[in-house]
Z-matrix of the N, CA and C atoms (Angstrom, degrees):
N
C 1 1.437
C 2 1.532 1 108.34
N 3 1.317 2 115.91 1 140.40
C 4 1.456 3 121.74 2 -179.82
C 5 1.527 4 109.86 3 -100.05
N 6 1.329 5 115.45 4 141.60
C 7 1.455 6 121.42 5 178.22
C 8 1.523 7 109.14 6 -135.44
N 9 1.332 8 116.00 7 147.01
C 10 1.462 9 121.88 8 174.01
C 11 1.521 10 105.19 9 -109.45
N 12 1.335 11 117.37 10 110.06
C 13 1.467 12 121.06 11 -172.64
C 14 1.523 13 111.22 12 -129.51
N 15 1.319 14 115.17 13 168.90
C 16 1.463 15 121.93 14 175.39
C 17 1.529 16 107.83 15 -108.42
N 18 1.331 17 116.58 16 127.92
C 19 1.456 18 122.74 17 177.69
C 20 1.526 19 109.31 18 -122.89
N 21 1.326 20 115.62 19 165.07
C 22 1.465 21 121.48 20 176.85
C 23 1.515 22 109.34 21 -124.10
N 24 1.324 23 114.80 22 148.70
C 25 1.465 24 120.40 23 177.99
C 26 1.524 25 108.39 24 -153.06
N 27 1.334 26 116.21 25 141.09
C 28 1.461 27 121.14 26 173.49
C 29 1.522 28 107.76 27 -90.42
N 30 1.315 29 115.52 28 117.98
C 31 1.462 30 121.55 29 -178.06
C 32 1.521 31 110.05 30 -102.66
N 33 1.323 32 116.51 31 131.14
C 34 1.466 33 121.44 32 177.28
C 35 1.519 34 108.67 33 -100.54
N 36 1.310 35 114.96 34 132.76
C 37 1.455 36 120.13 35 -178.13
C 38 1.518 37 109.90 36 -133.75
N 39 1.318 38 115.14 37 137.33
C 40 1.462 39 121.88 38 178.11
C 41 1.536 40 108.19 39 -79.02
N 42 1.329 41 118.06 40 146.32
C 43 1.473 42 121.17 41 -178.09
C 44 1.532 43 114.66 42 -57.72
N 45 1.338 44 118.07 43 -23.67
C 46 1.478 45 118.45 44 -179.76
C 47 1.537 46 111.33 45 -64.59
N 48 1.355 47 117.23 46 -15.22
C 49 1.460 48 120.71 47 178.89
C 50 1.529 49 112.44 48 -96.41
N 51 1.319 50 117.81 49 5.24
C 52 1.455 51 121.53 50 177.98
C 53 1.524 52 108.97 51 -77.75
N 54 1.305 53 116.68 52 172.37
C 55 1.465 54 121.32 53 178.65
C 56 1.513 55 109.64 54 118.69
N 57 1.326 56 114.66 55 -155.89
C 58 1.462 57 120.62 56 -176.35
C 59 1.528 58 112.61 57 -61.42
N 60 1.328 59 118.02 58 -30.38
C 61 1.462 60 121.57 59 -175.96
C 62 1.527 61 113.07 60 -98.98
N 63 1.331 62 117.75 61 23.18
C 64 1.464 63 120.94 62 -176.95
C 65 1.528 64 111.21 63 -55.86
N 66 1.321 65 117.75 64 -49.64
C 67 1.471 66 121.32 65 -178.57
C 68 1.534 67 110.79 66 -61.56
N 69 1.316 68 117.13 67 -46.79
C 70 1.470 69 121.03 68 -179.62
C 71 1.526 70 110.78 69 -62.01
N 72 1.336 71 116.89 70 -39.76
C 73 1.465 72 120.48 71 178.55
C 74 1.527 73 111.31 72 -65.28
N 75 1.341 74 117.49 73 -40.40
C 76 1.467 75 121.18 74 177.42
C 77 1.531 76 110.91 75 -64.17
N 78 1.327 77 116.75 76 -45.47
C 79 1.467 78 121.12 77 -179.41
C 80 1.530 79 110.35 78 -63.98
N 81 1.314 80 116.24 79 -43.63
C 82 1.467 81 120.49 80 179.05
C 83 1.528 82 111.40 81 -61.03
N 84 1.324 83 116.70 82 -43.63
C 85 1.467 84 120.89 83 178.65
C 86 1.526 85 110.90 84 -66.53
N 87 1.319 86 117.25 85 -39.50
C 88 1.469 87 121.41 86 177.56
C 89 1.524 88 110.62 87 -59.86
N 90 1.318 89 116.81 88 -49.49
C 91 1.463 90 121.23 89 -179.64
C 92 1.523 91 110.27 90 -59.52
N 93 1.326 92 116.52 91 -45.73
C 94 1.473 93 121.26 92 179.87
C 95 1.532 94 111.14 93 -62.44
N 96 1.335 95 117.07 94 -37.93
C 97 1.468 96 121.16 95 -176.00
C 98 1.525 97 114.17 96 -78.76
N 99 1.354 98 118.54 97 -32.81
C 100 1.466 99 118.78 98 -171.66
C 101 1.519 100 115.98 99 -107.90
N 102 1.327 101 118.85 100 -30.29
C 103 1.464 102 118.82 101 -178.66
C 104 1.529 103 109.84 102 -65.82
N 105 1.329 104 115.41 103 132.32
C 106 1.460 105 120.79 104 179.84
C 107 1.518 106 114.13 105 86.38
N 108 1.335 107 117.50 106 6.00
C 109 1.464 108 120.43 107 179.10
C 110 1.528 109 109.80 108 -99.80
N 111 1.324 110 114.89 109 172.08
C 112 1.460 111 120.95 110 179.63
C 113 1.518 112 109.49 111 -117.81
N 114 1.314 113 113.85 112 133.41
C 115 1.458 114 121.10 113 171.13
C 116 1.524 115 105.21 114 -111.83
N 117 1.322 116 117.35 115 123.01
C 118 1.453 117 120.57 116 -177.59
C 119 1.515 118 112.99 117 -55.53
N 120 1.300 119 116.55 118 -32.45
C 121 1.457 120 120.65 119 -177.74
C 122 1.525 121 112.94 120 -83.15
N 123 1.338 122 117.05 121 -34.30
C 124 1.459 123 120.41 122 -172.80
C 125 1.523 124 114.12 123 -109.81
N 126 1.319 125 119.48 124 -19.67
C 127 1.455 126 122.32 125 -179.18
C 128 1.520 127 112.21 126 101.86
N 129 1.335 128 115.71 127 -152.71
C 130 1.464 129 122.19 128 -179.42
C 131 1.526 130 109.18 129 -76.95
N 132 1.335 131 116.50 130 130.43
C 133 1.466 132 120.23 131 173.15
C 134 1.527 133 105.66 132 -88.94
N 135 1.328 134 115.94 133 109.59
C 136 1.463 135 120.72 134 -175.26
C 137 1.522 136 113.13 135 -87.03
N 138 1.341 137 116.99 136 -42.26
C 139 1.463 138 119.28 137 -176.55
C 140 1.524 139 110.95 138 -157.83
N 141 1.317 140 115.94 139 140.99
C 142 1.462 141 122.08 140 171.63
C 143 1.521 142 105.55 141 -86.86
N 144 1.339 143 116.66 142 125.18
C 145 1.468 144 119.99 143 -175.57
C 146 1.524 145 113.16 144 -106.50
N 147 1.324 146 117.56 145 -12.63
C 148 1.453 147 118.68 146 178.78
C 149 1.519 148 111.84 147 177.48
N 150 1.323 149 114.81 148 166.72
C 151 1.467 150 121.82 149 179.72
C 152 1.526 151 107.75 150 -110.60
N 153 1.328 152 116.06 151 125.25
C 154 1.466 153 121.44 152 176.34
C 155 1.526 154 109.84 153 -79.85
N 156 1.358 155 115.08 154 -51.01
C 157 1.471 156 118.41 155 -179.28
C 158 1.523 157 110.00 156 -161.46
N 159 1.329 158 114.44 157 154.61
C 160 1.459 159 122.38 158 173.00
C 161 1.524 160 105.92 159 -124.84
N 162 1.336 161 115.61 160 119.07
C 163 1.461 162 120.39 161 -177.81
C 164 1.518 163 112.45 162 -79.13
N 165 1.319 164 114.55 163 178.48
C 166 1.465 165 120.34 164 178.14
C 167 1.515 166 109.68 165 -70.03
N 168 1.307 167 115.66 166 140.20
C 169 1.456 168 120.75 167 179.67
C 170 1.517 169 112.87 168 -75.46
N 171 1.318 170 115.78 169 144.37
C 172 1.462 171 121.86 170 176.04
C 173 1.522 172 108.70 171 -117.84
N 174 1.332 173 116.61 172 129.33
C 175 1.464 174 120.94 173 179.22
C 176 1.520 175 108.66 174 -73.90
N 177 1.317 176 115.75 175 130.22
C 178 1.463 177 120.48 176 178.87
C 179 1.519 178 108.60 177 -82.40
N 180 1.326 179 116.42 178 129.74
C 181 1.464 180 121.50 179 -179.58
C 182 1.522 181 110.89 180 -59.62
N 183 1.310 182 115.52 181 133.62
C 184 1.461 183 121.39 182 174.95
C 185 1.515 184 114.98 183 79.42
N 186 1.340 185 118.02 184 -0.27
C 187 1.470 186 120.63 185 178.41
C 188 1.519 187 108.71 186 -135.13
N 189 1.313 188 117.17 187 161.55
C 190 1.460 189 119.00 188 176.87
C 191 1.534 190 112.53 189 -83.44
N 192 1.328 191 117.91 190 -4.83
C 193 1.461 192 121.03 191 -175.20
C 194 1.526 193 112.33 192 -73.95
N 195 1.328 194 114.26 193 149.30
C 196 1.460 195 121.98 194 175.83
C 197 1.525 196 106.74 195 -118.54
N 198 1.335 197 116.28 196 134.90
C 199 1.466 198 121.66 197 -179.44
C 200 1.524 199 109.52 198 -102.17
N 201 1.344 200 115.68 199 125.85
C 202 1.461 201 122.47 200 179.31
C 203 1.525 202 109.12 201 -114.40
N 204 1.338 203 118.65 202 125.05
C 205 1.468 204 119.44 203 172.88
C 206 1.537 205 108.95 204 -76.11
N 207 1.336 206 116.57 205 126.51
C 208 1.464 207 121.04 206 -177.53
C 209 1.531 208 109.13 207 -123.37
N 210 1.332 209 116.02 208 128.64
C 211 1.459 210 122.61 209 172.81
C 212 1.518 211 106.55 210 -103.89
N 213 1.346 212 116.62 211 128.33
C 214 1.459 213 119.60 212 -176.74
C 215 1.520 214 111.69 213 -139.30
N 216 1.338 215 115.50 214 154.88
C 217 1.457 216 122.25 215 175.33
C 218 1.520 217 108.01 216 -96.63
N 219 1.342 218 115.31 217 141.64
C 220 1.458 219 118.36 218 178.80
C 221 1.528 220 110.75 219 -151.52
N 222 1.323 221 115.08 220 161.48
C 223 1.458 222 122.48 221 174.89
C 224 1.520 223 106.80 222 -99.98
N 225 1.343 224 116.04 223 127.59
C 226 1.458 225 121.11 224 178.34
C 227 1.525 226 109.42 225 -121.94
N 228 1.329 227 115.50 226 156.15
C 229 1.469 228 122.52 227 179.01
C 230 1.516 229 107.69 228 -125.22
N 231 1.340 230 116.17 229 121.89
C 232 1.457 231 120.72 230 -179.30
C 233 1.522 232 108.66 231 -139.10
N 234 1.339 233 117.09 232 126.64
C 235 1.465 234 119.16 233 179.21
C 236 1.535 235 111.12 234 -79.11
N 237 1.317 236 115.31 235 157.28
C 238 1.463 237 122.14 236 175.64
C 239 1.521 238 108.95 237 -131.48
N 240 1.309 239 116.30 238 149.40
C 241 1.461 240 120.01 239 176.19
C 242 1.521 241 108.48 240 -62.09
N 243 1.329 242 115.52 241 135.90
C 244 1.457 243 121.13 242 -179.21
C 245 1.515 244 113.91 243 89.64
N 246 1.322 245 117.78 244 -7.09
C 247 1.460 246 121.58 245 -179.92
C 248 1.525 247 110.13 246 -74.59
N 249 1.322 248 116.13 247 139.38
C 250 1.462 249 122.06 248 177.49
C 251 1.527 250 107.78 249 -100.21
N 252 1.337 251 115.61 250 127.54
C 253 1.467 252 121.98 251 -177.88
C 254 1.520 253 110.78 252 -127.13
N 255 1.320 254 115.34 253 156.53
C 256 1.454 255 120.86 254 169.35
C 257 1.512 256 107.13 255 -102.74
N 258 1.333 257 116.90 256 134.02
C 259 1.463 258 121.60 257 -175.00
C 260 1.526 259 110.11 258 -140.62
N 261 1.327 260 115.35 259 162.03
C 262 1.467 261 122.10 260 177.20
C 263 1.524 262 108.11 261 -105.49
N 264 1.321 263 116.19 262 129.44
C 265 1.461 264 121.56 263 179.56
C 266 1.527 265 108.59 264 -71.44
N 267 1.336 266 116.36 265 128.14
C 268 1.467 267 120.85 266 -178.48
C 269 1.525 268 112.67 267 -106.85
N 270 1.340 269 116.91 268 -23.90
C 271 1.465 270 119.76 269 -178.20
C 272 1.527 271 108.97 270 -160.29
N 273 1.328 272 116.04 271 138.93
C 274 1.462 273 121.41 272 177.68
C 275 1.521 274 107.63 273 -118.41
N 276 1.341 275 116.28 274 128.13
C 277 1.460 276 122.41 275 178.37
C 278 1.528 277 107.78 276 -131.45
N 279 1.324 278 115.93 277 169.99
C 280 1.459 279 119.88 278 -176.83
C 281 1.526 280 112.19 279 -61.58
N 282 1.314 281 117.65 280 -31.30
C 283 1.468 282 121.02 281 -178.38
C 284 1.527 283 113.79 282 -84.41
N 285 1.339 284 118.26 283 -1.61
C 286 1.457 285 121.87 284 179.35
C 287 1.512 286 111.12 285 147.63
N 288 1.326 287 116.30 286 -151.55
C 289 1.471 288 118.68 287 176.28
C 290 1.521 289 110.36 288 -143.90
N 291 1.332 290 114.68 289 157.48
C 292 1.458 291 123.27 290 177.63
C 293 1.520 292 107.98 291 -106.58
N 294 1.333 293 115.77 292 143.50
C 295 1.459 294 120.84 293 179.29
C 296 1.519 295 109.01 294 -141.94
N 297 1.326 296 115.66 295 163.70
C 298 1.462 297 121.49 296 178.12
C 299 1.520 298 109.45 297 -131.21
N 300 1.325 299 115.25 298 135.74
C 301 1.459 300 122.78 299 172.54
C 302 1.520 301 105.62 300 -121.35
N 303 1.332 302 116.17 301 93.66
C 304 1.467 303 120.08 302 -172.64
C 305 1.515 304 108.53 303 65.03
N 306 1.330 305 117.75 304 -128.81
C 307 1.462 306 120.02 305 -179.39
C 308 1.536 307 113.57 306 -82.04
N 309 1.336 308 116.94 307 -3.53
C 310 1.461 309 122.38 308 -175.15
C 311 1.525 310 111.15 309 -85.87
N 312 1.343 311 116.01 310 130.29
C 313 1.466 312 121.57 311 177.23
C 314 1.530 313 108.21 312 -103.00
N 315 1.349 314 116.03 313 131.39
C 316 1.464 315 121.70 314 -174.29
C 317 1.522 316 109.38 315 -129.46
N 318 1.335 317 116.13 316 137.94
C 319 1.464 318 121.33 317 174.00
C 320 1.521 319 108.41 318 -114.49
N 321 1.332 320 116.06 319 131.73
C 322 1.460 321 122.12 320 175.16
C 323 1.526 322 106.75 321 -114.93
N 324 1.324 323 115.92 322 112.59
C 325 1.466 324 122.20 323 -179.00
C 326 1.525 325 110.50 324 -70.82
N 327 1.336 326 116.71 325 155.44
C 328 1.464 327 119.58 326 177.78
C 329 1.526 328 111.45 327 -64.06
N 330 1.323 329 118.17 328 -18.57
C 331 1.469 330 121.63 329 175.56
C 332 1.523 331 111.32 330 -75.26
N 333 1.324 332 116.92 331 -14.67
C 334 1.466 333 122.33 332 -179.57
C 335 1.523 334 111.68 333 -109.56
N 336 1.323 335 115.32 334 18.98
C 337 1.463 336 123.36 335 175.84
C 338 1.522 337 105.63 336 -111.74
N 339 1.325 338 119.76 337 140.33
C 340 1.470 339 120.57 338 -178.50
C 341 1.537 340 112.56 339 -49.51
N 342 1.341 341 114.87 340 143.69
C 343 1.467 342 121.06 341 -175.82
C 344 1.525 343 113.58 342 -61.22
N 345 1.351 344 117.74 343 -26.14
C 346 1.467 345 119.25 344 -178.88
C 347 1.530 346 112.95 345 -84.99
N 348 1.349 347 117.11 346 7.37
C 349 1.465 348 120.68 347 175.45
C 350 1.521 349 108.88 348 -106.66
N 351 1.310 350 116.30 349 129.50
C 352 1.459 351 121.64 350 -176.51
C 353 1.521 352 110.46 351 -119.67
N 354 1.322 353 115.38 352 148.14
C 355 1.464 354 122.14 353 178.85
C 356 1.519 355 109.77 354 -72.34
N 357 1.328 356 116.73 355 133.76
C 358 1.462 357 123.75 356 176.37
C 359 1.527 358 107.89 357 -120.97
N 360 1.328 359 117.12 358 115.38
C 361 1.471 360 121.33 359 178.39
C 362 1.526 361 109.10 360 -78.91
N 363 1.321 362 116.20 361 172.74
C 364 1.458 363 120.20 362 177.28
C 365 1.505 364 111.54 363 136.54
N 366 1.342 365 115.60 364 -162.62
C 367 1.468 366 121.15 365 -179.74
C 368 1.523 367 111.42 366 -61.31
N 369 1.337 368 116.56 367 -37.70
C 370 1.462 369 122.47 368 179.42
C 371 1.530 370 107.58 369 -125.20
N 372 1.367 371 116.52 370 84.18
C 373 1.464 372 118.55 371 -178.84
C 374 1.530 373 110.87 372 -57.81
N 375 1.344 374 116.05 373 144.72
C 376 1.462 375 119.95 374 -177.95
C 377 1.516 376 110.99 375 -158.24
N 378 1.325 377 114.29 376 170.08
C 379 1.463 378 122.12 377 170.49
C 380 1.511 379 105.65 378 -112.06
N 381 1.348 380 116.59 379 121.38
C 382 1.458 381 121.96 380 -175.27
C 383 1.518 382 109.67 381 -118.46
N 384 1.324 383 115.24 382 137.15
C 385 1.458 384 121.45 383 175.51
C 386 1.529 385 108.45 384 -67.93
N 387 1.322 386 117.82 385 149.72
C 388 1.465 387 122.07 386 -174.09
C 389 1.529 388 112.69 387 -57.92
N 390 1.333 389 118.22 388 -30.83
C 391 1.471 390 119.27 389 178.68
C 392 1.529 391 112.37 390 -89.41
N 393 1.339 392 117.43 391 1.14
C 394 1.465 393 122.21 392 177.40
C 395 1.516 394 114.60 393 79.38
N 396 1.335 395 118.35 394 3.81
C 397 1.464 396 121.08 395 -175.42
C 398 1.524 397 113.91 396 -76.69
N 399 1.331 398 117.30 397 -22.05
C 400 1.466 399 121.12 398 -178.07
C 401 1.514 400 108.89 399 -131.12
N 402 1.337 401 115.63 400 133.92
C 403 1.467 402 120.24 401 177.12
C 404 1.524 403 108.68 402 -138.15
N 405 1.343 404 115.10 403 119.81
C 406 1.462 405 120.81 404 177.29
C 407 1.516 406 108.24 405 -99.75
N 408 1.338 407 114.97 406 118.46
C 409 1.463 408 121.13 407 -179.00
C 410 1.518 409 108.80 408 -142.05
N 411 1.325 410 115.31 409 177.70
C 412 1.460 411 120.91 410 -179.75
C 413 1.524 412 110.90 411 -54.80
N 414 1.339 413 116.50 412 140.25
C 415 1.464 414 126.31 413 177.78
C 416 1.527 415 115.38 414 76.28
N 417 1.331 416 118.97 415 0.90
C 418 1.458 417 118.00 416 175.46
C 419 1.537 418 109.32 417 -87.32
N 420 1.319 419 115.79 418 159.52
C 421 1.467 420 121.15 419 -179.82
C 422 1.520 421 109.06 420 -99.81
N 423 1.340 422 114.59 421 136.82
C 424 1.462 423 120.62 422 178.45
C 425 1.522 424 110.17 423 -129.07
N 426 1.323 425 114.58 424 153.43
C 427 1.461 426 120.84 425 171.65
C 428 1.518 427 105.98 426 -104.76
N 429 1.329 428 117.38 427 126.12
C 430 1.466 429 120.80 428 -176.26
C 431 1.512 430 110.61 429 -136.85
N 432 1.321 431 114.78 430 164.58
C 433 1.459 432 121.56 431 179.69
C 434 1.515 433 109.07 432 -114.71
N 435 1.333 434 116.54 433 127.69
C 436 1.460 435 122.47 434 179.13
C 437 1.526 436 108.31 435 -78.26
N 438 1.339 437 117.02 436 128.75
C 439 1.464 438 117.67 437 174.79
C 440 1.520 439 113.17 438 -123.89
N 441 1.308 440 118.10 439 5.14
C 442 1.450 441 121.90 440 174.22
C 443 1.514 442 110.57 441 -172.59
N 444 1.345 443 116.13 442 153.29
C 445 1.464 444 119.17 443 177.26
C 446 1.515 445 110.20 444 -157.12
N 447 1.328 446 114.70 445 160.08
C 448 1.464 447 120.98 446 174.93
C 449 1.522 448 108.09 447 -134.68
N 450 1.330 449 115.04 448 147.05
C 451 1.462 450 121.02 449 -178.07
C 452 1.519 451 107.89 450 -121.23
N 453 1.343 452 116.58 451 127.15
C 454 1.463 453 119.92 452 171.20
C 455 1.522 454 107.83 453 -124.53
N 456 1.302 455 117.33 454 -170.13
C 457 1.469 456 121.06 455 -172.71
C 458 1.521 457 113.82 456 -65.84
N 459 1.336 458 118.07 457 -26.46
C 460 1.457 459 119.24 458 -173.46
C 461 1.524 460 115.26 459 -118.40
N 462 1.338 461 119.06 460 -13.34
C 463 1.457 462 118.96 461 179.25
C 464 1.521 463 112.04 462 -158.56
N 465 1.321 464 113.78 463 160.33
C 466 1.456 465 121.55 464 173.01
C 467 1.516 466 106.18 465 -112.56
N 468 1.315 467 116.38 466 123.90
C 469 1.456 468 121.61 467 179.81
C 470 1.519 469 109.27 468 -113.09
N 471 1.330 470 115.40 469 140.92
C 472 1.459 471 120.47 470 -178.67
C 473 1.517 472 110.27 471 -126.96
N 474 1.329 473 114.88 472 158.29
C 475 1.453 474 122.06 473 167.40
C 476 1.516 475 106.02 474 -117.24
N 477 1.335 476 115.13 475 142.23
C 478 1.450 477 119.34 476 -175.54
C 479 1.510 478 112.05 477 -138.38
N 480 1.314 479 114.86 478 179.48
C 481 1.458 480 122.41 479 -178.52
C 482 1.516 481 110.09 480 -141.46
N 483 1.337 482 115.93 481 148.42
C 484 1.468 483 121.33 482 170.93
C 485 1.531 484 109.19 483 -122.91
N 486 1.335 485 116.36 484 22.93
C 487 1.463 486 121.86 485 -172.51
C 488 1.529 487 113.02 486 -93.62
N 489 1.318 488 118.15 487 20.75
C 490 1.458 489 121.01 488 177.98
C 491 1.521 490 109.55 489 -121.85
N 492 1.329 491 115.79 490 167.61
C 493 1.471 492 120.53 491 179.09
C 494 1.528 493 110.22 492 -60.32
N 495 1.297 494 115.78 493 144.02
C 496 1.462 495 125.25 494 176.03
C 497 1.533 496 113.42 495 70.93
N 498 1.327 497 117.50 496 8.31
C 499 1.464 498 121.35 497 175.44
C 500 1.528 499 108.22 498 -107.32
N 501 1.332 500 116.26 499 158.05
C 502 1.459 501 120.92 500 177.43
C 503 1.504 502 111.36 501 124.55
N 504 1.325 503 114.91 502 -151.73
C 505 1.465 504 122.18 503 -174.85
C 506 1.522 505 112.32 504 -62.63
N 507 1.351 506 115.45 505 132.86
C 508 1.457 507 121.73 506 173.83
C 509 1.514 508 108.83 507 -105.30
N 510 1.347 509 116.44 508 -56.00
C 511 1.470 510 121.09 509 178.08
C 512 1.505 511 109.86 510 -135.94
N 513 1.294 512 115.87 511 146.40
C 514 1.464 513 123.22 512 178.97
C 515 1.521 514 107.68 513 -122.25
N 516 1.344 515 118.01 514 109.49
C 517 1.461 516 119.95 515 -178.06
C 518 1.529 517 112.65 516 -65.40
N 519 1.336 518 117.34 517 -18.75
C 520 1.467 519 121.11 518 179.83
C 521 1.520 520 113.12 519 -84.81
N 522 1.341 521 117.55 520 -9.05
C 523 1.467 522 120.32 521 -178.54
C 524 1.510 523 109.53 522 -75.74
N 525 1.330 524 115.70 523 142.72
C 526 1.452 525 121.92 524 178.49
C 527 1.525 526 108.39 525 -87.62
N 528 1.326 527 115.81 526 126.72
C 529 1.491 528 119.76 527 -178.05
C 530 1.494 529 111.35 528 -84.18
């Protein structure tokens, strides 16, 4: 799920970046420091969309750096249990498959794949429906439901399922049109 929220951060800036471009230098450093990072509470910070305020700088004792409190608006992405997502399959293994929805990595266990789909090994491993009508393989798009996730300092990992109605294969790049 995507959210547009306001966050705060204390930005440290060296005096060589002061002058007419102080604001631009602070904004540039903020974008470089926060975009693409993970906040355990808010999820992936995808983009800084604006600056609410920049407070007065405080000189840090014993260093030349000045700390500025910055309030900024940003778009974040955070999964929730029960959320339905569209993802691209990145790898198929006997125990299930891995998929990605933007920066989110998702594993779907073979226990969460419909019972009539069986693993097929080979050059292009896949899960194929018994009548051959559906084949989940690398680079195809699937609709899945998140039923658990964990957040650490560098990534958010999820487990999902395609074992319910309206979930499963969306597009198969290997299918002939």
